[in-house]
N, C-alpha and C positions, 0 to 999 in steps of 0.2 A: 846640766850642761848649759852654757851661756847662750848658745844659739836658740835653744828652746825658750829661754826666758824672754829674749828679744821678740820671738815670734808670738808671744802672748800680747804684744802691743798691736794696736790697729795699724794697718798698712805694711806691717813687716812680715814678709814671707821668708822662705828659705834663702833665696838669693840675697836679699837685702841684709838678712841676719849674718850670712857668711861674709858679705862685704864689710859690714860693721866690725865683725870679729877680726878681719884681716888688718884693720887699722887700729885695733886695740880697744874697741868698744864692745864690751861683753854683757853689760847690764843696762837696765833702764837708767840707773843712777849715772852710769858713764855717759850715756847719751844726753841726759838732762844737764850734766855738768858742762859738756862741750857745746851742746845746742845743735840745732838742725843745720845751721850755716857751716859751722866748723866740721861737723860730720861729713857734710857734702864736700867741703874743701879737702879733707883728708882722703876721701875716696877718689876724688878727681886727681889728686897728686899721685896716688898709687896707680891710677889708670889714665895717664895723660893723653893717650891717643884714642880713648874711647869717649864717645859722646854720651854724657849722662843727662837723660831727660830730667829737667827741673822738677816736673810733677812726680816723677818716679822716685827721685831721691830727696831733694830738698823739701818738697811739700809732704811727702810720706813721713819723713822724720818729724816735721813740725806737727803733723796730724797725730803721729804716735805719741808725742809728748803732750798733746792736748786731748787725747782720746777722741779724735774726730777723723772721719774719712778725709783723705787729703783734699778732696774737692770741696769740703765744707768749711775750710779754714777762713774763707772770705777773701775777696779780691784785694782789699786794703792790706791785709797781712801778707798775702802772696807778693804784692808789689814791694812791701817793706823787706821781705826776705830776699827777693831777687836783687834789690838795691844793695844789700849787704854783701852780696857775692862780688860786687865790683871791686 
């Protein structure tokens, strides 16, 4: 099951895995192909009225791709990711 595969990644629990599945991201390869920023954008477009905490989504996805806890990705990279959301 795709959700279970995503949940093997750091920072990805049931809720994030479900949200990723809802926007067509089912595997690590899917997430890697799109990247953290685009995954965040896709979820934001699906839930336009919901506030998506950057650390919960954007940084979690980046950390999952880097095999790091979201808070360990470094301030410079966090700033770079946030600037790409603009």
